[in-house]
C-alpha positions in Angstrom: -101.5 121.0 60.3 -100.0 124.5 60.1 -101.9 127.8 60.4 -101.8 128.4 56.7 -103.3 124.9 56.1 -106.1 125.6 58.5 -107.0 128.9 56.9 -107.0 127.3 53.4 -109.3 124.5 54.7 -111.7 127.1 56.1 -111.7 129.1 52.9 -112.5 126.0 50.9 -115.2 125.0 53.3 -116.9 128.5 53.1 -116.6 128.4 49.3 -118.4 125.0 49.2 -121.0 126.3 51.6 -121.6 129.3 49.3 -122.1 127.1 46.2 -124.4 124.7 48.1 -126.6 127.4 49.5 -129.8 127.5 47.6 -131.8 130.0 49.6 -130.8 132.9 47.3 -132.0 131.0 44.3 -135.4 130.4 45.9 -135.9 134.1 46.6 -135.0 134.9 43.0 -137.5 132.2 41.8 -140.3 133.7 43.9 -139.5 137.1 42.6 -139.7 135.9 39.0 -143.0 134.2 39.7 -144.4 137.4 41.3 -143.2 139.5 38.3 -144.8 137.1 35.8 -148.1 137.1 37.7 -148.1 140.9 37.9 -147.4 141.1 34.1 -150.3 138.7 33.4 -152.7 140.6 35.6 -151.7 143.9 34.1 -152.1 142.6 30.5 -155.4 141.0 31.4 -156.8 144.2 32.9 -155.5 146.1 29.8 -157.2 143.6 27.4 -160.5 143.4 29.2 -160.6 146.8 30.9 -162.5 148.6 28.1 -165.2 145.9 27.8 -165.6 145.6 31.5 -166.1 149.3 31.8 -168.6 149.2 29.1 -170.5 146.4 30.8 -170.6 148.4 34.1 -171.8 151.5 32.2 -174.7 149.5 30.6 -175.6 148.0 34.0 -175.5 151.4 35.7 -177.7 153.0 33.0 -180.2 150.1 33.2 -180.4 150.5 37.0 -180.8 154.3 36.7 -183.5 154.0 34.0 -185.5 151.4 35.9 -185.4 153.5 39.1 -186.3 156.7 37.2 -189.3 155.0 35.6 -190.5 153.7 39.0 -190.1 149.9 38.2 
């Protein structure tokens, strides 16, 4: 085999290795999962944030009123 043939073989081998490597795809998949989870959490907090704040205000007022009245 000549030198040119060996170089061509190595190039083909590295191209095959590049297309068979799945580690980059796994990292991208994990990144997409993390982004979707973040979007779900943010939208959930946005949807329920007002009602949750209202519930805590009611609870806080109830505790303050009961301690002020001596119960």
